[in-house]
C-alpha positions as CSV (number, residue, x, y, z in Angstrom):
1,X,0.0,0.0,0.0
2,X,2.9,2.4,0.8
3,X,4.3,1.8,-2.7
4,X,0.9,2.9,-4.3
5,X,0.7,6.0,-2.0
6,X,4.3,7.0,-2.9
7,X,3.5,6.6,-6.6
8,X,0.4,8.7,-6.3
9,X,2.2,11.4,-4.3
10,X,5.0,11.5,-6.9
11,X,2.5,11.8,-9.7
12,X,0.6,14.5,-7.9
13,X,3.8,16.5,-7.5
14,X,4.5,16.3,-11.2
15,X,1.0,17.4,-12.1
16,X,1.3,20.2,-9.5
17,X,4.5,21.6,-11.1
18,X,2.7,21.8,-14.5
19,X,-0.5,23.3,-13.2
20,X,1.0,26.1,-11.1
21,X,3.5,28.5,-12.6
22,X,5.2,29.6,-9.4
23,X,8.5,28.0,-8.7
24,X,9.8,26.9,-5.3
25,X,13.3,28.0,-6.0
26,X,15.0,31.3,-7.0
27,X,15.8,31.5,-10.6
28,X,19.3,32.8,-11.4
29,X,19.6,36.2,-12.9
30,X,20.6,36.4,-16.5
31,X,24.0,37.8,-17.3
32,X,26.9,37.1,-15.0
33,X,25.2,34.4,-12.9
34,X,27.9,31.8,-13.1
35,X,30.7,34.3,-12.7
36,X,29.1,35.7,-9.6
37,X,28.6,32.2,-8.2
38,X,32.2,31.3,-8.9
39,X,33.5,34.4,-7.2
40,X,31.2,33.8,-4.1
41,X,32.3,30.1,-3.9
42,X,35.9,31.1,-4.1
43,X,35.4,33.6,-1.3
44,X,33.6,30.9,0.8
45,X,36.5,28.4,0.2
46,X,39.0,31.1,1.2
47,X,37.2,31.9,4.4
48,X,36.7,28.2,5.3
49,X,40.4,27.4,4.6
50,X,41.5,30.3,6.8
51,X,39.2,29.2,9.6
52,X,40.4,25.6,9.4
53,X,44.1,26.7,9.3
54,X,43.5,28.9,12.4
55,X,41.7,26.2,14.3
56,X,44.3,23.6,13.6
57,X,47.2,26.0,14.4
58,X,46.5,25.5,18.1
59,X,47.4,21.8,17.8
60,X,50.6,22.3,15.9
61,X,52.0,20.6,12.8
62,X,52.6,16.9,12.7
63,X,56.3,16.1,12.3
64,X,57.7,12.9,11.1
65,X,56.3,9.7,12.7
66,X,58.8,9.6,15.6
67,X,58.5,13.3,16.5
68,X,54.8,13.7,17.3
69,X,53.4,17.2,17.0
70,X,55.5,20.4,16.8
71,X,54.1,23.6,18.3
72,X,53.7,26.7,16.1
73,X,55.6,28.9,18.6
């Protein structure tokens, strides 16, 4: 019975998307959309990498296998 209900629910969602013109997501602007996304993503990666680097600096850098961890000081 669950299989039938899932099938009916999926079919209803497809029909709903054709009957109603409104979209549930934001459409990208025309023009520089991909360029803006790439620049924002690059900035996000830069911020995250700086944060990861700062948070791991407290633990030091791992030396060779016999040395353990070295402090940053």
